[in-house]
C-alpha positions as CSV (number, residue, x, y, z in Angstrom):
1,M,12.5,2.0,-18.7
2,S,15.0,-0.3,-18.2
3,N,18.8,-0.4,-19.1
4,V,20.6,-3.2,-20.2
5,K,23.3,-3.8,-18.3
6,E,26.4,-6.2,-18.7
7,M,27.8,-8.8,-16.2
8,K,30.3,-11.6,-17.0
9,A,30.3,-15.4,-16.3
10,T,32.2,-18.6,-17.1
11,A,31.1,-21.8,-18.9
12,R,30.8,-24.3,-16.7
13,P,31.0,-27.7,-18.4
14,K,29.7,-30.2,-15.7
15,A,26.3,-30.0,-14.4
16,G,25.0,-31.7,-11.0
17,K,25.1,-31.5,-7.5
18,G,29.0,-32.4,-7.1
19,A,30.0,-29.7,-9.7
20,A,27.7,-27.1,-8.2
21,R,29.6,-27.6,-4.6
22,A,32.9,-27.9,-6.2
23,T,32.3,-24.3,-8.0
24,R,30.9,-22.8,-4.9
25,R,33.9,-23.9,-3.1
26,S,36.3,-22.4,-5.5
27,G,34.7,-18.8,-4.5
28,R,32.5,-18.8,-7.4
29,V,28.2,-19.1,-8.0
30,P,26.7,-21.9,-10.2
31,G,24.1,-20.8,-12.6
32,V,22.3,-22.2,-15.9
33,I,20.8,-19.8,-18.9
34,Y,17.7,-21.7,-20.4
35,G,15.0,-20.4,-23.1
36,E,14.6,-19.6,-26.9
37,K,14.6,-23.5,-27.6
38,L,18.3,-23.7,-26.9
39,T,20.2,-26.1,-24.5
40,P,20.5,-24.8,-21.3
41,L,24.0,-23.6,-20.6
42,T,25.7,-23.8,-17.1
43,I,27.8,-21.1,-16.1
44,S,29.7,-19.8,-13.0
45,L,29.6,-16.4,-11.6
46,D,31.9,-14.1,-9.4
47,M,30.3,-14.2,-5.9
48,A,31.3,-10.5,-5.2
49,E,29.3,-9.3,-7.8
50,I,26.5,-11.3,-7.9
51,T,26.1,-10.8,-4.6
52,H,26.3,-7.1,-4.6
53,R,23.6,-7.0,-7.7
54,I,21.1,-9.2,-6.0
55,Y,21.4,-6.7,-2.8
56,A,21.3,-3.6,-5.0
57,G,17.7,-4.2,-5.6
58,H,15.7,-4.8,-9.0
59,F,17.7,-7.5,-9.7
60,L,14.7,-9.7,-11.1
61,T,13.6,-6.8,-13.6
62,T,17.1,-6.1,-14.9
63,V,17.9,-7.1,-18.6
64,Y,21.8,-7.9,-18.9
65,D,24.1,-8.7,-21.5
66,L,25.6,-11.6,-20.1
67,D,29.2,-12.3,-21.2
68,V,30.2,-16.1,-21.3
69,D,33.6,-16.3,-22.3
70,G,33.6,-13.5,-25.0
71,Q,29.9,-14.5,-25.9
72,K,27.3,-12.1,-25.3
73,T,23.8,-13.6,-24.4
74,R,20.8,-11.2,-23.4
75,V,19.2,-12.5,-20.3
76,I,16.9,-11.6,-17.5
77,P,17.3,-13.2,-14.0
78,R,14.3,-15.6,-13.3
79,A,15.2,-17.0,-9.9
80,F,18.0,-17.1,-7.2
81,Q,18.6,-19.1,-4.4
82,L,20.6,-17.7,-0.9
83,D,22.3,-19.7,1.5
84,P,19.7,-20.1,4.3
85,V,22.6,-19.5,7.1
86,K,24.6,-17.2,5.5
87,D,22.6,-15.1,3.1
88,R,25.0,-15.5,0.1
89,P,23.8,-16.6,-3.2
90,I,24.0,-20.5,-4.3
91,H,22.6,-20.7,-7.5
92,V,20.9,-18.2,-10.1
93,D,18.7,-18.8,-13.3
94,F,18.6,-16.5,-16.2
95,Q,16.4,-16.6,-19.1
96,R,17.3,-16.1,-23.0
97,L,15.6,-13.0,-24.5
98,G,15.2,-13.1,-28.2
99,Q,14.2,-10.5,-30.3
100,G,10.9,-8.6,-29.5
101,T,10.3,-11.2,-26.3
102,T,7.7,-10.5,-23.9
103,V,8.6,-11.4,-20.4
104,R,6.3,-12.1,-17.2
105,V,7.8,-9.9,-14.1
106,H,7.0,-8.4,-10.7
107,I,7.2,-4.6,-11.1
108,P,7.1,-2.3,-7.7
109,V,4.6,0.0,-7.0
110,K,6.0,3.6,-6.1
111,F,3.1,5.8,-3.9
112,V,3.4,9.5,-4.4
113,N,1.5,12.7,-3.2
114,H,0.6,11.2,0.3
115,D,-0.3,14.9,1.3
116,G,-2.9,15.1,-1.3
117,A,-4.8,12.4,0.3
118,P,-7.4,14.0,2.7
119,G,-8.0,10.5,4.6
120,L,-4.4,10.3,5.3
121,K,-4.3,14.2,6.8
122,R,-7.5,13.3,9.0
123,G,-5.6,10.3,10.7
124,G,-6.3,7.4,7.8
125,T,-3.6,4.8,7.1
126,L,-2.5,3.7,3.9
127,N,-2.8,-0.2,3.7
128,I,-0.9,-1.3,0.8
129,V,-2.7,-4.2,-0.8
130,R,-0.1,-4.9,-3.4
131,H,3.5,-3.5,-3.0
132,T,4.4,-5.4,-6.5
133,V,2.5,-6.0,-9.4
134,E,2.6,-8.7,-12.2
135,F,3.1,-7.4,-15.6
136,W,3.4,-8.8,-19.4
137,C,6.2,-6.4,-20.5
138,P,8.4,-6.0,-23.4
139,A,12.0,-7.0,-22.4
140,E,13.6,-3.7,-23.7
141,K,10.9,-1.9,-21.7
142,I,10.7,-3.1,-18.2
143,P,9.8,-0.2,-15.8
144,E,11.7,0.2,-12.4
145,S,8.8,0.8,-11.0
146,I,4.9,2.2,-11.7
147,T,3.6,5.3,-10.2
148,A,0.7,5.3,-8.3
149,D,-0.9,8.9,-6.9
150,L,-2.7,9.1,-4.0
151,G,-4.2,12.7,-4.3
152,G,-8.2,12.9,-3.5
153,M,-8.2,9.6,-1.5
154,D,-10.4,9.7,1.3
155,I,-10.9,7.1,4.5
156,G,-12.8,4.2,2.8
157,N,-11.3,4.8,-0.6
158,S,-9.8,2.3,-2.8
159,L,-6.9,2.7,-5.5
160,H,-7.6,0.2,-8.3
161,I,-5.2,-0.7,-11.4
162,S,-7.2,0.9,-13.6
163,K,-6.1,4.4,-12.0
164,I,-2.8,3.8,-12.5
165,P,-0.9,5.3,-15.5
166,L,0.8,2.4,-17.4
167,P,3.7,2.5,-20.3
168,D,2.9,1.5,-23.7
169,G,3.0,-2.0,-24.5
170,I,2.7,-3.2,-20.4
171,R,-0.4,-4.9,-19.2
172,P,-1.4,-6.5,-15.9
173,V,-1.3,-10.3,-15.9
174,I,-4.7,-10.5,-14.0
175,R,-7.2,-9.2,-16.8
176,D,-10.4,-10.6,-15.2
177,R,-10.9,-7.6,-12.7
178,D,-9.9,-4.2,-11.9
179,F,-8.2,-5.5,-8.7
180,T,-7.1,-3.2,-5.7
181,V,-3.6,-1.7,-5.1
182,A,-3.9,0.2,-2.0
183,T,-6.8,1.6,0.1
184,V,-7.0,4.5,2.8
185,V,-8.3,3.0,6.3
186,S,-9.2,4.3,9.4
187,S,-6.5,4.0,12.4
188,S,-7.6,3.2,15.6
189,G,-6.5,6.6,17.3
190,Y,-8.7,7.9,14.3
191,I,-11.8,5.9,15.5
192,E,-11.2,6.5,19.1
193,E,-11.4,10.2,18.3
194,Q,-14.5,10.1,16.4
195,L,-16.1,7.9,19.3
196,L,-15.5,10.4,21.6
197,A,-16.8,13.2,19.2
198,K,-19.7,11.4,18.8
199,Q,-20.5,11.1,22.5
200,K,-19.4,14.5,23.4
201,A,-21.8,15.7,20.9
202,E,-24.8,13.5,22.4
203,A,-24.0,14.7,25.9
204,D,-24.2,18.3,24.9
205,A,-27.7,17.6,22.7
206,A,-29.2,16.1,25.9
207,A,-27.9,18.9,28.3
208,A,-29.6,21.6,25.9
209,A,-32.7,19.4,25.5
210,A,-32.8,19.5,29.5
211,A,-32.1,23.0,29.6
212,T,-34.8,24.0,27.1
213,A,-37.4,21.5,29.1
214,A,-36.6,23.2,32.3
215,T,-37.1,26.7,31.1
216,A,-40.3,25.8,29.6
217,A,-41.8,24.2,32.5
218,A,-40.8,27.3,34.8
219,P,-43.4,29.9,35.3
220,A,-42.5,33.5,34.3
221,E,-41.4,35.7,37.1
222,G,-44.3,38.1,38.6
223,A,-47.2,36.0,36.8
224,V,-50.4,35.6,38.8
225,P,-51.8,32.4,38.8
226,A,-55.3,31.9,36.9
227,E,-58.6,32.5,38.1
228,G,-59.7,29.3,39.8
229,A,-56.1,27.8,40.1
230,V,-55.2,25.9,43.0
231,P,-51.8,27.2,44.6
232,A,-49.1,24.3,45.0
233,E,-48.5,22.8,48.1
234,G,-47.0,24.8,50.8
235,A,-47.3,28.0,48.1
236,A,-48.4,31.4,49.7
237,P,-51.9,32.5,49.0
238,A,-52.3,35.4,46.4
239,A,-52.9,38.6,48.4
240,A,-56.3,39.8,48.5
241,P,-57.0,43.1,46.6
242,K,-56.9,46.5,48.6
243,A,-60.6,47.6,49.4
244,D,-61.5,50.9,47.3
245,A,-60.3,53.8,49.4
246,K,-63.8,55.9,48.6
247,K,-65.8,53.1,49.2
């Protein structure tokens, strides 16, 4: 489950593009806190700290006690903007969290037990349909990830959300269908291998059938043609029987 972290901020009395640019020139990042039917609060954050937290991962699913000039407000980051050239944060939005608030968040999916998937052992490929899944979660119980077990999955099998155990109180935003999270599909190498094996099996079967037919058509060694049978063209006539020595 999520742990509440702390971060410091400073109130920013002015809003607007001009004030935001001035904040950035001073080496800080402008932001805003909104929600809970209260007046939005404009703030600024330390550039180095907020950059580190964003690139450390799980930023948008982490709950913070944001200390704004000594007054703490529990929030969750909802969005951030990066400079398209320098990849530095240029604005951050936070949502206030009241007691018992439920939030809508994207949770990463962690796939485990690859060795227990027969399809992967036979050359199949894991096709991840959803790297994250959107859930409704209590703000104080946001998991860092959900775990998907691949055990028993063969080529052509699909893993649906109903097969993934979820923590109490967490439910998918999509409720009208049992959506697919991942599938195991045939890789190109596996398909080629199967095709070659099929072709070889067909060739072996044809060769065996031809050998059987040839064996059935050939006369047995030492066999005498039946009475009245016409010898094949070019075949030597059967030897005449010897006269009775006593006759």
